[in-house]
N, C-alpha and C positions, 0 to 999 in steps of 0.2 A: 504495499499500501502504497503511496509515497502519499509527501509532506505536503501538506498546504499550497497552493501557488502564486496566493495574495499577501500580499505584505501587508504583516505587523504592524508596519509603522505607515503614520499619514506622510507628508511629501520628503520623504528621509528629515521630517526634523524628532528622529529618534523620541517621538510618544508614539503612545500609544492607541490606534486608532479606534473610538468610542466605541465605534460600530461593531465592530470584533469583537470588542473588548459585550458586547449587546446581549449579541447574539453569543454568544459562550458562559453567560450570567443565565440564557432563557436554559440553554441546551443540562450543563451540571446544574441546574435547581432542575430539572426534568429526572438527571440521571439518578440525582443523588435521594428523588421522591421512589423514584421508583426502585435502589436499593433499599435501605428503610422498608420500603413495603413487601419486598419479592424476595430478600437477600439475597439478591443474586451477587456474581463476583463485578465487582472492579471488571476483571477483564472484556468479562461474557461485554455489562453493557456499557464498558466505548466498545468493542468491537463495533456495538449491532451500534449505537451512537453515528460513527464513522460512515458504519454505511448504509442505512437508514436516512436520514438525510444532506442535507445540502447541503455544507461545513463550507463550501468556495470560500464566502463569504466576514466566515466564523474565528474564531481569533485562536486553533486548537490548539495554541502548547499551556493556553490559559484555565480554557474548558478540559484541559487533562490535571492544571498546578492546583483544584477547587478538586475534580476529582477524586482527586487524590489526596488532599488535604486537607479534606473534614472526614471518610478518613480514618484516615495520619490521627489526627487532631483530637475523637470528638470527644475522649471524655474534658481536655482541658475547654473548651468551647464550649459543652456543655456545663458550666461550672462558672466556670466567664459570662451564661445568659440570664443565666439561677435565679442571680438576686435581680434581672433588670426584669424580669417574667412576672406577672401575676400568679398564675400554677406554673407548678411542676412542668419540666419537660416532656414527662408522656404525656401530660393531660395538650398537649400545642396541638393538633391537624399536625396531619403530616404532614402538606403545601406547606405552615404558613415554621414549621419547623423544617424543612431541606431553606428553605428562605433563610431565616434565622441562621443558623448555623455554619451557610453557608455566606451571610454575610461577617461573620466571627468571626468567622477565618478570613478571611480579603483584608481584616478589621486589629484585626491579629498578626497577624503575618504579609497581608501582604503595603505593607505603610507608601507604595509607593501610588498609593490607589488613592487619595484624598478623602477623608471619609463623608465630607457628606452627597462624596460620587457614590459608595457604598449604601449609606445611607437613603439619596436620590432610588439607587437602580433594584434595592429588597421593596421599599413601595409602588413601583411599577411591576415589577413580579407580581405584587402583591393580589394587585390590581385588578393585574388581569388573568393571576389563576387561583386567588387563598378569595374566600369567602365573602358579602357584602360587603362591613366593617374592617375587614384584618390587613386594610390597608394603615390604617392610627394604629394597629396593637403592634406591628413591625415597627412604624416608624416613633413607639414613644418604648422598644424596650431596644429599638439600635441604640438611640438617645439615648437614654438612662447605660447602653454600653460603650458606647461613643467615650463621653466622659469622666469613664474609668481607664477604655483603654487606649487613647489616642492626649493625653496628657498630657502634651508640649507641641502640639497643631491643631489645642484649640486655643493655649496659648498666643498664637501668633492673631 
């Protein structure tokens, strides 16, 4: 299987392509949902997504980073999220859980992505895939988490 032929940088500026990252998050959230619900192996899920979806304009490297990073850091992510949630992580809907874990991973491990981008992208995912008012829950929880994890960035 060949690597993604589309450059992941905007106009050789060295900055990531926001649209390609957005699509990577979209697919990563769906893949994490599938992983959580079906318990399938990450290798199988990754292969299915790369084969079954048009990944032409997707930052596949970022997709893989999230898809591997969330399960590999699951305990840490759930522990970070716990004080920010009004209920236990296992009581959160599977879609919200996938979004929260994805965002927690980005906040903790991808400091190259501004916290506002992480929150905004997560809110948009919850509006698209979550329950009617889930975006408010996601926004509130991630705002609290960002205040704890991105202290230096928030002081700027």
